[in-house]
C-alpha positions as CSV (number, residue, x, y, z in Angstrom):
1,M,-174.9,-85.9,69.4
2,V,-173.3,-83.7,71.7
3,L,-173.5,-83.7,75.1
4,V,-172.2,-80.4,76.7
5,A,-171.0,-80.8,80.4
6,P,-173.0,-78.7,82.7
7,A,-171.9,-75.6,84.4
8,A,-171.1,-76.9,87.4
9,F,-169.1,-79.2,86.7
10,A,-167.1,-77.0,84.0
11,Y,-164.1,-77.2,86.2
12,S,-162.2,-80.0,88.2
13,A,-160.5,-79.6,91.9
14,A,-157.3,-79.4,91.0
15,E,-158.3,-76.3,88.7
16,L,-160.5,-74.8,91.5
17,A,-157.7,-75.2,93.8
18,T,-155.2,-73.3,91.5
19,K,-157.7,-70.6,90.5
20,N,-158.3,-70.5,94.6
21,V,-154.2,-69.8,94.7
22,E,-154.1,-67.6,92.1
23,A,-157.1,-65.6,93.6
24,K,-155.5,-64.8,96.7
25,G,-151.9,-63.6,95.0
26,G,-150.0,-66.4,93.7
27,I,-148.4,-69.4,95.3
28,D,-145.4,-67.2,95.6
29,K,-146.6,-64.5,97.4
30,L,-148.5,-66.9,99.6
31,H,-145.8,-68.8,100.8
32,A,-143.9,-65.1,101.4
33,I,-145.8,-64.6,104.1
34,Q,-144.2,-66.5,107.3
35,S,-146.0,-65.4,110.0
36,L,-148.9,-63.2,110.5
37,R,-151.1,-61.3,113.4
38,L,-154.8,-59.8,113.1
39,S,-156.1,-57.6,115.4
40,G,-159.6,-56.8,115.9
41,N,-162.4,-57.8,118.3
42,L,-164.9,-60.4,118.6
43,R,-168.6,-60.7,119.2
44,I,-170.0,-63.1,121.2
45,R,-173.8,-64.1,122.6
46,S,-175.4,-62.6,119.8
47,G,-173.2,-59.5,119.8
48,T,-174.1,-58.4,123.6
49,I,-170.2,-58.9,124.2
50,E,-167.7,-57.5,122.4
51,L,-163.7,-58.8,123.4
52,R,-160.5,-57.7,121.7
53,F,-159.2,-60.5,119.4
54,I,-155.6,-61.3,118.3
55,S,-154.9,-64.3,115.9
56,L,-150.9,-64.9,115.1
57,V,-149.6,-67.3,113.4
58,K,-146.8,-68.5,112.2
59,R,-145.3,-71.4,110.1
60,P,-145.5,-74.2,109.7
61,H,-147.5,-75.7,112.7
62,S,-148.0,-72.7,115.4
63,I,-150.8,-70.5,116.4
64,R,-152.0,-68.3,119.1
65,Y,-155.5,-66.9,119.9
66,E,-155.5,-64.5,122.8
67,A,-159.3,-62.9,124.0
68,V,-159.1,-59.8,126.2
69,L,-162.2,-58.5,128.1
70,Q,-160.8,-56.0,130.6
71,D,-158.1,-57.0,132.8
72,L,-159.2,-61.0,131.8
73,T,-157.4,-62.9,128.4
74,Q,-158.5,-66.3,127.3
75,V,-155.4,-67.9,125.4
76,Q,-155.8,-70.7,123.2
77,A,-152.1,-72.1,121.4
78,F,-150.7,-74.9,119.7
79,D,-147.0,-75.1,118.9
80,G,-147.1,-77.9,116.1
81,T,-147.0,-80.4,119.2
82,Q,-149.0,-79.7,121.9
83,A,-152.0,-77.2,122.5
84,W,-152.9,-75.4,125.8
85,Q,-155.2,-73.1,127.0
86,I,-155.8,-70.4,130.0
87,N,-159.5,-69.4,130.4
88,P,-160.0,-67.0,133.1
89,F,-163.8,-66.8,131.8
90,G,-164.1,-70.3,133.1
91,G,-162.6,-69.4,136.1
92,R,-159.1,-71.0,135.2
93,K,-156.3,-68.6,135.4
94,D,-153.2,-71.1,135.0
95,P,-152.0,-73.0,131.8
96,E,-153.5,-76.6,130.9
97,K,-152.5,-78.8,128.3
98,L,-155.3,-79.6,125.8
99,S,-156.1,-83.5,124.6
100,A,-156.0,-84.3,121.3
101,D,-159.0,-84.3,120.5
102,D,-159.6,-80.7,121.9
103,A,-156.3,-79.7,119.7
104,K,-158.0,-80.9,116.6
105,G,-159.3,-77.5,115.5
106,L,-156.1,-75.7,116.9
107,G,-153.8,-78.1,115.2
108,E,-156.3,-77.7,111.4
109,D,-156.0,-73.9,111.5
110,A,-152.5,-73.8,111.9
111,A,-152.0,-76.3,109.1
112,D,-154.5,-74.3,107.2
113,F,-152.4,-70.9,107.3
114,D,-153.1,-70.2,103.5
115,G,-156.9,-72.2,103.7
116,A,-157.6,-75.9,103.0
117,L,-156.9,-75.6,99.4
118,V,-153.1,-74.3,99.2
119,D,-150.5,-77.3,99.2
120,Y,-153.1,-79.5,99.3
121,Q,-151.4,-82.4,97.5
122,A,-148.5,-81.9,100.0
123,R,-150.5,-82.1,103.4
124,G,-151.5,-85.5,102.2
125,Y,-155.3,-84.2,101.7
126,T,-157.6,-85.9,99.1
127,L,-159.7,-83.2,97.1
128,D,-163.1,-83.8,95.4
129,Y,-165.3,-81.6,93.4
130,L,-169.1,-81.4,94.2
131,G,-170.4,-79.1,91.9
132,T,-172.4,-76.1,93.1
133,E,-174.5,-75.1,96.2
134,D,-176.5,-71.8,97.0
135,I,-174.7,-70.1,99.5
136,D,-176.6,-66.9,100.7
137,G,-178.1,-66.4,97.1
138,T,-174.7,-67.7,95.4
139,E,-173.8,-70.6,93.8
140,A,-170.5,-71.5,94.8
141,H,-168.0,-73.9,93.9
142,K,-168.2,-77.0,96.6
143,L,-165.2,-79.1,97.3
144,R,-164.6,-81.4,99.7
145,V,-161.0,-81.9,101.5
146,T,-160.5,-84.9,103.5
147,R,-157.5,-85.1,106.0
148,P,-155.6,-88.2,106.4
149,N,-156.9,-88.3,109.8
150,G,-160.4,-88.8,108.0
151,D,-161.9,-85.4,108.8
152,I,-163.5,-83.6,105.9
153,T,-163.7,-79.8,105.1
154,F,-166.2,-78.4,102.7
155,V,-164.9,-75.4,100.8
156,Y,-167.0,-73.1,98.7
157,L,-166.0,-70.8,96.5
158,D,-167.2,-67.8,95.0
159,P,-168.2,-68.3,91.5
160,D,-166.3,-65.0,90.1
161,A,-163.5,-64.4,92.9
162,F,-162.6,-68.1,93.5
163,L,-161.9,-66.8,97.0
164,E,-163.6,-68.8,100.5
165,I,-167.4,-67.9,101.2
166,R,-167.8,-70.6,103.4
167,T,-165.7,-73.4,105.3
168,V,-167.7,-76.4,107.0
169,N,-165.6,-78.5,109.3
170,R,-166.8,-81.9,110.2
171,R,-164.8,-83.6,113.2
172,I,-165.0,-86.5,115.3
173,E,-164.3,-85.1,118.8
174,H,-164.4,-87.1,121.7
175,G,-166.1,-89.7,120.0
176,I,-169.1,-87.3,118.8
177,P,-169.5,-85.9,115.3
178,K,-169.0,-81.7,115.8
179,E,-169.7,-79.7,112.1
180,T,-168.4,-75.9,112.4
181,I,-169.7,-73.4,109.9
182,T,-167.5,-70.2,108.9
183,D,-168.3,-67.4,106.8
184,Y,-165.3,-65.2,105.4
185,S,-166.1,-61.3,103.6
186,D,-164.4,-58.8,103.8
187,Y,-161.2,-59.5,102.2
188,E,-158.2,-57.2,101.7
189,K,-154.4,-57.5,100.8
190,V,-151.9,-58.0,103.1
191,N,-148.4,-58.4,101.5
192,G,-149.7,-58.9,97.9
193,V,-152.3,-61.6,99.4
194,Y,-156.1,-61.5,100.3
195,V,-156.9,-62.4,103.6
196,A,-160.6,-62.2,104.7
197,L,-160.9,-59.8,107.6
198,A,-164.2,-60.7,108.5
199,L,-165.5,-64.2,109.9
200,E,-168.9,-65.3,111.2
201,F,-168.7,-69.1,112.5
202,W,-171.0,-71.0,114.6
203,T,-172.0,-74.8,115.8
204,K,-174.4,-76.6,113.4
205,G,-177.4,-76.3,115.2
206,S,-176.5,-73.7,117.6
207,S,-178.1,-70.2,117.1
208,D,-174.8,-68.5,118.5
209,H,-173.2,-67.3,116.1
210,Q,-170.0,-65.2,116.9
211,K,-168.1,-62.6,114.9
212,I,-164.7,-61.4,114.1
213,Q,-163.9,-58.3,112.8
214,Y,-160.0,-57.3,112.1
215,Q,-158.9,-54.1,112.0
216,K,-155.3,-54.3,111.5
217,A,-153.3,-57.2,109.7
218,E,-149.4,-57.6,109.6
219,A,-147.4,-59.9,107.6
220,N,-143.9,-61.3,108.6
221,V,-144.0,-60.1,112.7
222,S,-141.6,-61.0,114.8
223,A,-143.1,-64.0,116.6
224,D,-141.0,-66.0,119.1
225,D,-141.4,-69.8,119.4
226,G,-142.0,-69.4,122.9
227,V,-145.1,-67.2,122.8
228,F,-147.1,-70.8,121.0
229,A,-145.3,-73.4,123.5
230,F,-146.8,-74.3,126.8
231,P,-145.9,-71.9,129.4
232,A,-143.1,-73.0,132.1
233,T,-144.4,-70.2,134.2
234,Q,-147.7,-67.7,134.4
235,A,-145.5,-64.6,133.4
236,A,-144.4,-66.8,130.0
237,A,-147.9,-66.8,129.1
238,A,-148.3,-63.0,128.9
239,P,-150.0,-61.5,126.1
240,A,-148.3,-61.2,123.2
241,K,-148.2,-57.4,122.0
């Protein structure tokens, strides 16, 4: 009797990670992007409020998000060591440092510059292939990424394109499990690398889905380290242009 492996397990975890890297443009082109600025719109509260949104990422571990509504700018940033924010929508116009738990998401966003599967071994991630799962009618390949701190990300790859269509992040924050789901679409090439320009994300159990649509993507932009660091003065916290 000849046993045939089910199609769901036709690949190993390492093979799928390699296919994901190749689908994005290859490791050399991925590494060639040292910074990335994405500009677009963020819709919240079931699409009833729209904000201008900017994401700025710089290797190896820096990230800054800005959400702008009228003359108010919310900032969240991480410089590889310290995370901080300015939240005028919550009545806080001065910069404030974030706790280690509150910084987890920012730190992982910065570390996963290219996605959780790129350079996963170098970052000490453990990778497991869990077969396929239906994601909105697509039998996506499901991989589990376990970080050194124990946090887990489930990555779902399109079976044909091998690009991410969903990630599910499971973290422990302030002793409480938190699960965030993100869907990816509208992939476009930026400096030879496919980048998702449309994101929809929500916390498990919540009906409040937030959506980002980027209209502009710029690779290898000039980004001074100071824009990611906790500002010494209010002027230093000014929005990135």
